[in-house]
C-alpha positions in Angstrom: 59.1 -30.2 -2.8 57.5 -30.3 -6.2 54.6 -32.3 -4.7 54.1 -29.7 -2.0 54.0 -27.0 -4.5 51.4 -28.8 -6.6 49.2 -29.4 -3.6 49.6 -25.8 -2.5 48.7 -24.7 -6.1 45.7 -27.0 -6.1 44.4 -25.7 -2.8 44.8 -22.1 -4.0 43.0 -22.9 -7.3 40.1 -24.5 -5.4 39.9 -21.6 -3.0 39.9 -19.1 -5.9 37.2 -21.0 -7.7 35.0 -21.1 -4.6 35.6 -17.4 -4.0 34.7 -16.6 -7.5 31.5 -18.7 -7.3 30.5 -17.0 -4.0 31.1 -13.5 -5.4 29.0 -14.4 -8.5 26.2 -15.8 -6.4 26.2 -12.7 -4.2 26.1 -10.4 -7.2 23.2 -12.4 -8.6 21.3 -12.2 -5.3 22.0 -8.4 -4.9 20.7 -7.7 -8.5 17.4 -9.5 -7.9 14.5 -7.0 -7.5 10.9 -6.5 -8.6 9.1 -3.2 -9.0 5.7 -3.8 -7.6 3.2 -1.1 -8.8 -0.1 -0.5 -7.0 -3.1 1.2 -8.6 -6.6 1.9 -7.3 -9.8 3.1 -8.9 -13.5 3.4 -8.0 -16.4 2.9 -10.4 -18.4 5.9 -9.2 -16.7 8.9 -7.6 -20.0 10.7 -6.8 -22.5 8.1 -5.6 -25.9 9.1 -4.1 -26.3 8.5 -0.4 -26.8 4.8 0.3 -25.8 3.5 -3.2 -22.9 1.1 -3.5 -19.6 1.5 -5.3 -16.7 -0.9 -6.2 -13.1 -0.1 -5.4 -10.6 -2.0 -7.6 -7.0 -2.5 -6.5 -4.4 -3.9 -8.8 -0.8 -4.9 -8.1 1.5 -5.4 -11.1 5.0 -6.8 -11.1 7.0 -4.6 -13.4 10.0 -6.9 -13.0 12.6 -7.7 -13.8 12.4 -10.6 -11.4 9.5 -12.7 -9.9 8.2 -11.7 -6.5 6.7 -14.1 -3.9 4.6 -13.8 -0.7 3.2 -10.4 -1.7 0.9 -8.8 0.8 -1.3 -5.7 0.3 -3.2 -3.9 3.1 -6.5 -2.3 2.2 -9.0 -1.5 5.0 -12.1 0.5 4.3 -12.2 3.8 6.3 -14.7 3.8 9.2 -17.3 5.8 7.1 -17.6 2.9 4.6 -18.9 -0.6 4.9 -19.3 -3.7 2.7 -23.0 -3.8 1.7 -25.1 -6.7 3.0 -25.1 -9.7 0.7 -21.9 -8.6 -1.1 -18.3 -9.6 -0.6 -14.8 -8.7 -1.9 -13.3 -11.0 -4.6 -9.8 -11.4 -5.9 -8.2 -12.7 -9.1 -5.8 -14.6 -6.9 -4.9 -15.0 -3.2 -7.2 -14.3 -0.2 -8.6 -11.2 1.3 -9.5 -10.9 5.0 -12.2 -8.3 5.6 -11.6 -7.8 9.3 -7.8 -7.1 8.9 -7.9 -5.7 5.4 -5.0 -8.0 4.5 -4.9 -9.3 0.9 -2.4 -12.1 0.6 -1.6 -11.9 -3.1 1.0 -14.7 -3.2 3.5 -14.8 -6.2 3.6 -12.7 -9.3 5.9 -13.3 -12.2 7.3 -10.3 -14.1 4.6 -8.4 -16.1 1.8 -10.3 -14.1 -1.1 -8.4 -12.5 -3.5 -9.4 -9.7 -6.7 -7.5 -8.7 -8.9 -7.1 -5.7 -12.4 -5.7 -5.9 -14.1 -4.4 -2.7 -17.8 -3.3 -2.8 -18.6 -0.5 -0.4 -21.4 1.8 0.7 -21.2 5.0 2.9 -22.7 4.5 6.3 -25.6 6.9 6.5 -25.1 7.8 10.2 -21.4 8.6 10.0 -20.7 9.3 6.3 -18.6 12.5 5.7 -18.8 14.4 2.4 -15.7 12.5 1.2 -14.2 9.1 2.0 -10.7 8.2 0.9 -9.8 4.6 0.6 -6.0 3.8 0.6 -4.1 0.6 -0.2 -0.5 -0.2 0.6 1.9 -2.9 -0.3 2.8 -4.5 3.0 5.5 -6.9 2.2 7.2 -9.0 -0.5 10.0 -11.6 -0.7 12.2 -9.4 -2.8 13.5 -5.8 -2.8 11.4 -3.1 -4.5 13.6 -0.6 -6.3 10.8 2.0 -6.6 8.9 2.1 -3.3 7.2 5.3 -4.2 4.5 3.5 -6.2 3.6 1.1 -3.4 0.6 3.3 -2.2 -2.6 4.0 -4.1 -5.9 5.6 -3.2 -9.3 6.4 -4.5 -12.0 8.7 -3.1 -15.8 9.1 -3.3 -17.6 12.4 -2.8 -21.1 12.9 -1.4 -23.2 16.0 -0.9 -21.4 18.2 -3.4 -17.8 17.8 -2.2 -15.3 17.7 -5.0 -12.0 17.0 -3.2 -10.5 15.4 -0.1 -7.5 16.8 1.7 -5.4 15.4 4.6 -3.5 17.5 7.1 -1.1 16.2 9.8 -0.9 18.5 12.9 1.8 18.5 15.5 0.3 19.3 18.8 2.5 21.9 20.7 2.2 22.6 24.4 0.5 25.9 23.9 -1.8 24.5 21.1 -1.3 27.7 19.1 -0.4 25.7 16.0 -3.5 23.5 16.4 -5.9 26.4 16.9 -4.4 28.3 13.9 -4.7 25.2 11.7 -8.3 24.5 12.7 -9.3 28.1 12.2 -7.8 28.0 8.7 -10.2 25.1 7.9 -13.4 27.0 8.7 -14.2 27.3 5.0 -14.1 23.6 4.4 -17.5 21.9 4.3 -16.5 19.3 6.9 -13.5 17.7 8.6 -12.9 14.8 10.9 -10.1 13.1 12.7 -9.4 10.0 10.6 -6.7 8.3 12.6 -4.0 8.8 15.3 -0.4 8.2 14.4 2.2 8.9 17.1 1.8 10.9 20.4 1.4 14.6 19.7 0.3 14.1 16.1 -3.1 13.6 14.6 -4.3 13.3 11.0 -7.4 15.1 9.9 -9.4 14.8 6.7 -11.1 17.8 5.1 -13.7 18.0 2.4 -13.9 21.0 0.1 
């Protein structure tokens, strides 16, 4: 009887120890996160037609934990192109021009990586403004502040001073679309920059 009680106590002790270890490991995993902060600048916001600029994208790990397999997406808008004889360069990782995917890799807490993309406005399709946006695509760890995972920088040509984006929902009678487009008649130019979901389109205006 005493031996059975000892064996039962031992099993309970081992079970409790294992449970405590699992809970501790789960809590440790749940607490692991890294605040990835994206920033973007351009060296000349008002270039002359045909002159090149450089967009610089930086991603910083504000911690508290390391982050691995970080990916950033930064594709130039259709109105911009990489000048002949020039190429993007990174402080670490690889950037694919065709897909716009920058595989950053790993960042320790407080570490920063940068990507520089040269660009020039296409003379045949260049609008008065061109907005270039970058987004953190993925990471191996949770980001507690996703609001700083998008950054953009714009250039202005021909006297424009601001870029604005408007998302329209196309209704069956198109009244909303006609009203919205009529309200943009004082803008110097506008163009459809991309389609999102059926019944919605995103337009870019320059003022």
